[in-house]
C-alpha angles and dihedrals in degrees: 000000000000126000132181127222128209092269091059099249119139115231129185116239112203119228108224110221126175113291095239092053092077106014117077097203092049089047090053093048092048098047093045089052090046090049090053092054092044091050090056090054094046090049090048092051093047097048096044096053093094097037100080103128128152130036114329094209092073090080096065092194095302093131092057090046093054092044092050092048090052094049091049091049093049097047093045096039096053092041091054094042092053122020097023093046088070095058099033104050094162089068095053114098116248128250094297084079090115090060091044090048091051092049089048094053090048094052090049091057094039092049093050089049094050091049093050091047091053093047091048090050092053091048114174091002093070117101135164091231122055102266130150119207118220093242095040115135130198105274110217101155131094112014090346085079087072107036138003097238108031095155089060090045088054093051092048091050088053092053090046088053093051090051092050091046090053086062095216124116092216092051089048090052094048097045093045099045109033097055089044090061090052093050094044088056089048093048091051092052095042095049091051088054095045092049092048096046102034097035124189094357091066095040089056090050092047091050090062103037129060120228105241111343119048112243095003118056 
């Protein structure tokens, strides 16, 4: 893209696209990290297919809401990170994009690892829909020592990492905020079910542990 200054010279303005769009090593790193996070989700879906115990009406559509928010975030995020970056240069991150890209990839992998750790800790009590087994206890070990919903925290860190790796402020905003709306809805529904089904033991646990961010929320 060419622009003209007041002196009449013509200067080239670089369009900042995601690092992995035009750098093969960065592309490999990004897609490997993305594949790791995707593998976690595929494994989760496969293993949870026969774990649906407890009343199904507890979910109240929260799973569909989360899935919809994720799809919207991915489509909008990648669109803004690629095609729109060429037209909206002001929303493209500056030359520190390699540092931002590295932080983003690290968050993708860390978030996937945290989510897998949380799901492994829950074991057979993990389900994709909100369901409470009759013999389900309050889980306060592993990452549940830190927050009440570490698997959701891990997923949100992964989305944040993808937004950073795309190197575009608009992509980052969409991928950070839209899935958060979905998971906040899910957390509200899930905590109502847990409080109703597990009673005082869960309420005591909730009183001493934040939802997603230790010490904050």
